[in-house]
C-alpha positions in Angstrom: -29.0 -18.8 11.8 -26.3 -19.4 9.7 -27.4 -21.1 7.1 -29.5 -17.6 6.2 -26.7 -15.6 6.9 -24.8 -17.6 4.8 -27.2 -17.6 1.5 -27.5 -14.2 1.9 -23.7 -13.8 1.5 -23.2 -15.7 -1.1 -26.4 -14.3 -3.2 -24.5 -10.6 -2.3 -21.4 -12.4 -3.3 -23.2 -13.7 -6.5 -24.3 -10.3 -7.6 -20.8 -8.3 -6.5 -23.0 -6.2 -4.4 -20.0 -4.8 -3.1 -20.6 -2.4 -0.3 -24.0 -4.6 1.2 -22.1 -7.6 1.0 -19.2 -6.1 3.1 -21.9 -4.8 5.4 -23.6 -7.9 6.0 -19.9 -9.7 6.2 -19.4 -7.8 9.7 -22.6 -9.4 10.9 -21.8 -13.0 9.1 -18.6 -12.8 11.3 -20.2 -12.5 14.9 -22.6 -15.9 14.0 -19.0 -18.0 12.6 -17.3 -16.9 15.1 -19.6 -17.5 17.7 -20.4 -21.0 16.2 -16.9 -21.7 15.5 -16.9 -22.0 12.1 -13.3 -21.8 11.7 -12.4 -22.3 7.3 -15.8 -20.4 6.2 -14.1 -17.5 9.3 -11.4 -17.2 7.9 -12.8 -17.9 4.4 -15.2 -14.4 4.6 -12.6 -12.6 6.4 -10.1 -12.4 3.8 -12.6 -12.5 1.1 -14.1 -8.6 2.8 -10.2 -7.7 3.5 -10.3 -8.5 -0.4 -12.3 -6.0 -1.6 -11.4 -3.5 1.2 -8.6 -3.5 3.0 -10.2 -1.1 5.7 -13.3 -4.2 7.2 -13.0 -4.5 10.2 -15.4 -6.4 12.2 -16.3 -6.5 15.5 -13.5 -7.2 18.3 -14.5 -10.7 20.1 -14.9 -12.2 16.2 -11.5 -10.9 15.0 -10.0 -12.2 18.9 -11.1 -15.6 18.0 -10.2 -15.5 14.3 -6.1 -14.7 14.5 -6.3 -17.4 17.0 -7.6 -19.8 14.3 -4.4 -18.0 11.6 -1.8 -19.0 14.2 -3.3 -22.6 15.1 -3.2 -23.4 11.1 -0.4 -21.5 11.2 -0.5 -18.3 9.4 1.1 -16.9 12.8 2.0 -13.2 10.5 -1.5 -13.0 9.2 -1.8 -13.7 13.4 0.2 -11.0 14.6 -2.0 -8.5 12.5 -5.7 -9.2 13.4 -4.5 -8.9 17.1 -2.5 -5.6 16.1 -5.9 -4.3 14.1 -8.1 -5.5 17.7 -5.5 -3.7 19.7 -5.3 0.1 17.3 -9.1 -0.1 16.6 -10.2 -1.5 19.7 -8.0 0.0 21.5 -10.6 0.7 25.0 -11.4 -3.5 24.1 -11.2 -5.6 27.4 -9.6 -8.0 24.7 -6.3 -5.6 24.3 -4.5 -6.8 27.1 -4.8 -10.7 26.2 -4.3 -9.2 22.2 -1.2 -8.1 23.3 -0.5 -10.7 25.3 -1.0 -13.5 22.4 1.3 -11.3 20.4 4.9 -11.9 22.4 3.4 -15.2 22.5 3.5 -15.9 19.3 6.6 -13.5 18.9 8.5 -15.8 21.4 6.5 -19.5 20.5 6.6 -18.9 16.8 9.0 -16.2 15.7 12.0 -16.8 17.9 12.3 -13.4 18.4 12.2 -12.7 22.3 13.6 -9.3 22.2 10.3 -8.4 20.4 8.5 -10.2 22.5 10.0 -8.9 25.6 9.0 -5.4 23.8 5.2 -6.3 23.8 5.6 -7.8 27.4 6.7 -4.4 28.6 3.5 -2.5 27.0 1.2 -4.2 28.5 3.3 -4.5 32.2 2.7 -0.7 31.5 -0.4 -0.1 29.9 -2.3 -2.1 32.5 -0.1 -2.4 35.5 -4.1 -3.7 37.5 -5.3 -6.6 34.8 -5.8 -9.7 35.5 -3.4 -10.8 32.8 -0.3 -9.2 34.9 0.4 -12.7 36.3 0.7 -14.1 33.1 3.2 -11.4 32.3 5.4 -12.0 34.9 5.5 -16.0 34.1 5.8 -15.3 30.8 8.9 -13.1 31.7 10.4 -15.0 34.2 10.3 -18.5 31.6 11.9 -16.3 28.5 
């Protein structure tokens, strides 16, 4: 469970066992995201990325992390994580949603409507039959 995973993570961190820490970090983030441990998940992700810039959790926890980053005002970090999903897991069903979130952030947070429109057009081009298309069209009509 969560407690055991956390103990193991902290033990590896104390012992400076980098390779094992990074390997366990992926698993630990699955658990943290699953249990909506927002702040701990952000902390673990940041620590592991500092140790290894190529540290890559699974797509689901990444998607949650990006949302939490955005909620806490870490807008650019959120965009970077959504982009990481898009690049690292191109076949994952979360990718069109990640693109959509990026467009929302560009429009709502970064006041960059042009960039938002570009991202939305990528979705239209790449995923014309996806469920998200209704949201994309609504969003485009509003901006």
